[in-house]
C-alpha positions in Angstrom: 0.0 0.0 0.0 1.1 3.6 -0.6 2.6 5.4 2.3 0.1 8.3 2.1 -3.1 8.7 0.1 -4.9 12.0 -0.2 -8.6 12.3 -0.2 -8.4 13.7 -3.7 -6.6 10.6 -5.0 -9.1 8.3 -3.3 -12.1 10.3 -4.6 -10.7 10.2 -8.1 -10.4 6.4 -8.1 -13.8 6.0 -6.7 -15.5 8.4 -9.1 -13.6 6.7 -11.9 -15.5 3.5 -11.1 -18.9 5.1 -10.8 -19.1 6.5 -7.2 -20.7 9.9 -6.6 -19.7 12.3 -3.9 -22.3 13.8 -1.5 -20.6 16.5 0.6 -22.2 17.9 3.8 -21.0 20.0 6.7 -20.4 17.1 9.0 -18.9 14.6 6.5 -18.7 13.2 3.0 -20.2 10.2 1.4 -19.1 8.4 -1.7 -21.9 6.1 -3.1 -22.1 3.5 -5.8 -25.8 2.9 -6.2 -25.5 -0.1 -8.5 -23.7 -2.1 -5.9 -25.4 -0.5 -2.9 -21.9 0.5 -1.6 -21.3 3.7 0.4 -18.3 5.0 2.2 -18.6 7.7 4.9 -15.7 9.9 5.8 -15.1 13.0 7.9 -15.1 16.2 5.8 -11.7 15.7 4.1 -10.3 18.3 1.8 -8.7 17.1 -1.4 -5.2 17.6 -0.1 -5.8 15.9 3.3 -4.1 12.6 3.9 -6.7 9.8 4.4 -6.2 7.5 7.4 -4.6 4.2 6.4 -7.5 2.3 8.0 -10.0 4.1 5.8 -8.0 3.2 2.7 -7.8 -0.4 3.8 -11.6 -0.6 4.3 -12.2 0.9 0.9 -9.8 -1.5 -0.8 -11.4 -4.5 1.1 -15.0 -3.6 0.3 -14.2 -2.9 -3.4 -12.7 -6.3 -3.7 -15.5 -8.1 -1.7 -18.2 -6.4 -3.9 -16.3 -7.3 -7.1 -15.8 -3.7 -8.1 -12.0 -3.5 -8.1 -9.3 -6.0 -7.3 -6.6 -4.9 -4.7 -3.8 -4.7 -7.2 -5.9 -2.6 -9.6 -6.9 -0.3 -6.7 -3.3 0.3 -5.7 -2.3 1.0 -9.4 -5.1 3.5 -9.8 -4.2 5.3 -6.5 -0.7 5.6 -7.8 -1.9 7.2 -11.0 -4.5 9.5 -9.4 -3.4 13.1 -9.0 -2.5 14.1 -5.4 
């Protein structure tokens, strides 16, 4: 796994596979309606580092839901702009 992932990188990967962001004052949600998958986060800004535990949970659920394999997830994170 990458040492540091920004929210902007994570959001770019998720939006690239069909997630939509819903931003509110108390947090942010990224939802993929077709698979009934939703990720809830504190109100990160694009340049904020995402907690490693949050990145792990996203990677695990994407794999479990058949949306993105772990190696593909890591590759996309590496390519996503910081």
